Every structure is written in structure tokens, then in C-alpha cells.
N, C-alpha and C positions, 0 to 999 in steps of 0.2 A: 372365760367363755368355753373353751373346749370341755372343762372340768364340769361345765354345767351341762352342757348336752350329755355327756358319758351319764351323769348322774341319771338324768330323765330314760336314759336307755338303760340302765340299769334297773331303775324302777318298774320299768314296764315289761322286762324278763322276767323279774321277781313274781309278778301278779298276773305271768303267762299272759298277759294281753298279746299275744303275737301280732295280729291282725294291727293291732293301733302301733305297734313296733313295726311292722313294716312299712305302714304310713308312714311314719316318722323317719324313716330311714331315705324312703324315696323323696322324702321332703329335703331332707337332707344332702342329697344328692343332687339334687335340683339346684338349692343355693349356692352348693360346690361350684356346679356348672354357671352358673351366671355370674358368680365370683369370679371363676377363671376367662369368661366370657367379656366382662367389663372389664378386667386387667389385660385382656389382649387389645380389645378397642382404646385403650388408653395407650399401652404401648405403641400400637399403630399410629394414632392420630400423632404421639411426641415424636417417633421414626418419619411422620410425614412431615411433622415442623421442621425436624433435624435436616433431610433432604433439601428442603426446600431453600433451608437457611444456606446451604452447602452449593445449591444449584446458582442462588443468588450470589455466591462469594465467586465462582466463577464468573458468573456475568461479568460482576464488577471488574475484575482482571480484566476480562475480555475487551470492555468498556474501556478502563486507563490504556492497553494496548491500541486497540481503535483510534483514539483522541491522538496518541503518537503518532502512528502510523500517517492519518491526514494532515498531522501539521509538517510532517517530512513533505509528504504527495505534493501536497501546496506548494513546499517553499520549490519543489523541484517543477513544477508544472506551470508557476509564476514566472520562474527562469528561462524556459521555453517560450513561454507564449511573449516574452520579453526580446526574444532574440530572433524570434520567425521573421519581423519584419526587417533588422538588422540584414539577415542573412540574405533576404528577398530581394532586399537593394542592395544589397554587396555583390551580390550575385549579376544585378542589372549594372551595378557602374564597373564591373569588369571585361565587359563587353564595349565594343568601341561605336557600332551602332546604336546604342545608347544616347550617345551624345549627338548623333546624328539627328535620332528622331527629337531628341529635346531642343536643337537648335533650330532645323526647319517643319516641326509640327507646333511647337507650343512656341517657338521664337525665345527660345532661353539663348541668351549671349554667352555660349557655352561651345568648346572646341573638344575635339579627342584626346588634345594633348592633355584636357584636367584629367585622364587616367591614369596619369603619371606624374600627377602633382602631390605634393606631399600630405595635402588632406585628404585627396582622396585614398592614398595607399595607406595612410594612418588609419584611415577608418575601416575599410576591408582587411587588413592585416588583424586589426583588435577583435575585430567580429571573427575569423577563421580562428584566434588564440579561442577568444571564449567559448567557440563552437567544438573543441577539442578536448573540452574539459569535461570527464567522464561522470556521469551522478548517476548512482545506484539506490534506487528503493529498498530499503533493509528494514522490512518489518516484523515487528515482533509478532510471532506467533503461540509465544508459552502458555497463552490465558486459553486458546482455542485447543491447543494440544493437551492442555490437562484435563480440559472438559470433554473432548473425546475420551480418553485415555479412563476417565473415572465410571464412566455409565451414566452417570446424570444425562447424559445428554437425551435419552430416549423420554426425557421426560417433556422432551418439547417435540418428541413427533408429532409430524402435522399441524406444528404451527404456524404463522406468518414467521415468528421468531425464527424457527428452525430454518425455514427460507431465505429468509435474507442474510443470517447467519451461512450459510454456504454459498450463498452469490457472490456475498464480499469476498471470503476466501478462494472465492475460485476466480474473480477478478485479479487477486492479490498475487496469485500463481502465475495468472495467464500475463499480468504486467511484469514481472519479475522477469521472468523470463524473455518477455520481448525487452524489455529495459537494459538484461544484461547483453542480448545479443548487439543491439544497438551501441551499444557501448564498445564492446568489446571491437566490431566492425570499426569504430569510431579510433579507438587506440591502435588497431592495425593500419587503419590510413596513415595516422599520425609520423608512426616509426618510420614506415614506407617515406612520409614525404623528409622526415631527418635522414635516413638512413640515402637517401636519394642526391644529397648534397649540393645541389642549388646554386650555382654561382650567384651573391646578391640575398642569399636568405636574410644572415642577419640585417642588412639594411631595409630589409623589407618589414621587417618584424621590430624595427627602431626607427619609423619613418621620419619620427619630430625629433630626433637626437639631432640631426644635421643635415645639412644640406646634399645630401647622399649623390643629388643627379648633378651636382657640381663636382663633386669629388672623383664619382667615377666616369663622368664623361659621357660619349656617345655610347659607349655598352649597357647603360641605366634601363633606357626603353625595352630593350632585349629581353634584360636578367626579369624584367619585373614580368613581362608577357609570359617568358617560361614558366614563372613561379604561378601565374595566375589562372593559365592553361593546365597545369600538371594534375594528370588523372588522378594521383591521389588526394585532390581536395575535390573530388566528385560526391563521395559520401555524406560531406558536408551540407551541400545544396540537394539531398535527399532527404528531404525532412519527412521527420517521423510523424505524418498526420495521424497513423492509427493510434500511435503511446498518447498522443494527446487527449484523444477521444477517449482513451480508455482511464486517462485519469480524471477528465471531467466524469464518467461515471463511476469510478469509483469514489471521488469526493462525496457524489449525491448519494451513493449505497450506503456509503459508510457514515454519512451523518444524519439519516433515516437512522440506521441499527445503533447508531450512538442513543438517538434519543428514544428509540424503544428499548432498549437495556435499562 
């Protein structure tokens, strides 16, 4: 093809047809420019397709991360929701007035001495022990961090997906901080309780293993009172409503985002 065009140019020059040669040269330039423009458009289309594939790859990774995060979050939240009524009931069952109200107001055949029963001590101690367990949300941020560092995030600029992405990871960041603070308080309270070395602690947390009230005798009730009223137990009964609400928001936002991806 190139040889063909050169032959035409040579013949035009030999015949001294300058005007036709110039016209031909101009046409040849135009063809070259059009060819370059077509090549650029094809290259741009190919690059756009590659960019879209790369972006979708990052989003797929984020989707997998979110699915895993939501499973962890739901498990922690369900444990807390199950534990909440037990803690609330334990708090009431630790107070002597509770039994007086049940007897006088509701007519229940129960006395304040039930506070020291095996059944009650066992219920309260197991609830406290469960509440002492620390539960950390450990989200996988690898997909989102990779997307941010890739430069492809600007392709989502102004979209609903971008807004939801930042909303979700903002909730993750806030919830992780709150969770860490709450667990730190619980852990410190547990260590303070253990370090207090209260008499009867073993009997309290092993209430159903034997008849401790008979074995210990008269000091038993006083030991249980000291344990139940010890200030290190207060953090357990200061329930983290804000964290539960954050978990609910995270689950809703995460599920919506996962569907959108």
C-alpha cells in the first residue's frame, strides 16, 4: 500500500502536476490524521473497558469484605441482644427490694432470702461471666484501602455508591473505636474485680457445684452481698445502647451497599 502511494506521488511530480500533487498530499495527511484519531478512540475505548474491569475487581473484593464483616457484626450484635435482658434481670435480682415488690405487689410467693439461693446466684454469676467476655469487631479493610490507593475511586465521584461506601466505612471506624473503648472498660473492671480478692468469689462463680451456703455457714450471705455490690461490677450494668444502635445501622447500610455492588 505504501509503495502504491509512492508511485502515484512520483508520477505526479514527473508530470509536473504540482497542484494535483499538493491536493493528493493533503488528502494523504487527512487520511493519516483520521487513522490516528480512530486508533486513539479504539485505544480510549479499550482503556475505559480495562478501567471498568479493574474498578469492578476492587468492588468485588470490597463486596467480599463487607459480607464477612456483616457476619461478624451480626454475631456480636445477637450475643449482645441476647445478653441484655439477662443483665437487666440480674441487676434486679441482686436487690432485696425486688423480692419485696414481687411479693407485695404481684403476690409472688418469694422472700428476700431467694437472693442467696443456688438458682439465683448461679444465674447472676453466669450472666456476669458472659458479660465480661470481650468481643471485638475486626473488619477487613483491604478492599477499600486498595481502591483508594488505586486512583479508580474518582470514577465513582458523585454517585450513590461512593456516598454509601464512605457512610459504611465511617460507621465501621466509629463502631470499632466504641467497641475497643467498651471492651477496654470491661477488661479493666474484670481485672479490678479479680485483684480485689473478695471472699466467696469461687463459691459465687461455682454456685451449683455444691451447697456453699451450708459449707460456708453464716458468713455466706454477707460474702454474696459484698460481691454483688462491688463497684467493679458497675460497668457490666451500664449497657452500651449506643453500640447496639451502631451495629443495627451498620447491618442495614452494609446490606444495602452489598446489594448495590
